[in-house]
N, C-alpha and C positions, 0 to 999 in steps of 0.2 A: 487902792480903794479909798475914796473920800466920802465921808458921811455927808448927806445932803444938808443936815442942820448946821454944819460948820463951814459951809461954803462962803459965808459972809466974812469969815476971818482971813480969807485969802484974796489977794488982788487978782484982777482979770488976767494978767500976764502969766501967772502960775497956772491958772486953769486952762488957758489955751495951749501952754507947753505940755501939760499933762494929757490933754485930749489929742495932741499931735503925736505923742509917743504911743498912745493906745491905738491910733488909727494907722500907724506905719506898717506896711506889709513886712512879714518875716522874710529874712534872707533865704532864697532858695539854694539848697545845697547842690552844687554842680559836681558831677563825678570827677574824680581826680586820678589821672593815670601818671605814673612815674616812668612810663615807657612809651616807645613809638612802635606801632604795629608794623609787621613786615611779613613777607612771603619768601619761602625757600624755593629758589628756582632750580637748583641742581648743583652739580659739582663743576669746578673749573675744568675745561676740556678743550681739546682740539678735535679734528675730524676723526682721528683714530684713537687718541689717548685720552684718558680721563684721570684726573687727580682728585681722589676722594678726600684728601686732607685739606682741601680748600673748597668752601661752599660759596655759592653766589646767592646774595640776599637782595631783594627789592624792598626798600623801606617806603612807608607811606609818606606822601607829600615831599619826596626828594626827586625833583625832575631832571637834574643835570649833574655833571661832574663837580662843579663848584659848590653845590649844596652838600656834597658828601663830606667835605672837609670837617664839618662840625661833628660828624659821627665817628671819625677815626679814633680808635682806641676804646670806644664804648663797649660795654659788656652786652653780650647777647644771651638770651635764655630761651631754650627750646623746651616747652612743657609738653609731656606726653603722659598717657594713661597706661598703667601696667595692670596685669591681672591680680597680682598678689599685693597685699598690704605690707608696707615696710614703714616703720616709724609712724604708724597710725594713719597712713594715707596711701591711696593708689596712684597719686600723681607724682611724677619724677621729673627731674630737670637735667639738661645738658648745657654746660656753660662754655662760651667762647668769646671772642672779641673781633671787632671790625679791624681789618689790617690795612686795606687800601681800597681805592675806587676800582671799578671794572668797567671800562668803556666810558661813554659819554652820556648815558641815559639814566644816571642816578643809581646804578646797581653797585653794590659793594662786595668785596671779598672778605671772607671770615674764616678764622681757624678756630676749631673747637678742641677742648681737652681730649675728648674722644670723638672720632669722626661721626658725623651725622649718619643715621641709617638711611637706606634708600626709601623706606616708607615715609620718611619725613618730607620728601620732595613734594612741593605744592602745599605744604602745611604752614601754619602760622608760627611766627617767631616774635619775641619781644626784644626790642633794643632799649636797654636801660639808659637813662640819661646821666649815668655816672660811669667812670670817673670824669669829673668836669675839668676842662682845660681853659675855662674863661674866668 
C-alpha cells in the first residue's frame, strides 16, 4: 500500500512495477496426482485355467506394448471400502507391483501381496509413479 501523498517521492518506474504486480493474476492451483489411473480387467487365464495370483491391469494412456516399459516395477494400490473402522478409517489398500506387459495393447500383468478378490474386477486401481528407474 502506497500513501497518495508520498507518490512524488517515487519515480515512475517503481509505480509501474508496483501496479504490474497488483494486476497479475494469481496462479491457479492445478490438481496434482502422483499416480496413473487404471482398471482391473481380471486374472491371467487360458480357456480352461485361471491364475488368480496374476492380475491384468489396463492403465490410462498406455496404448501399446512399448509404452508399458516405463511402468515395469511400479507399485500398484487397490483402495477399497470395508464395513468396520480400523486405525480410524474404513478405507483399506492392497499393494502389488507391475511385473511385465501382457499382449500388445498396453495391458500389464501384476502380482499383489495378497491376491485381488473377484469383486475388484472392473474396479479402479492406482499405479504409483515410484520407484523411479530414470
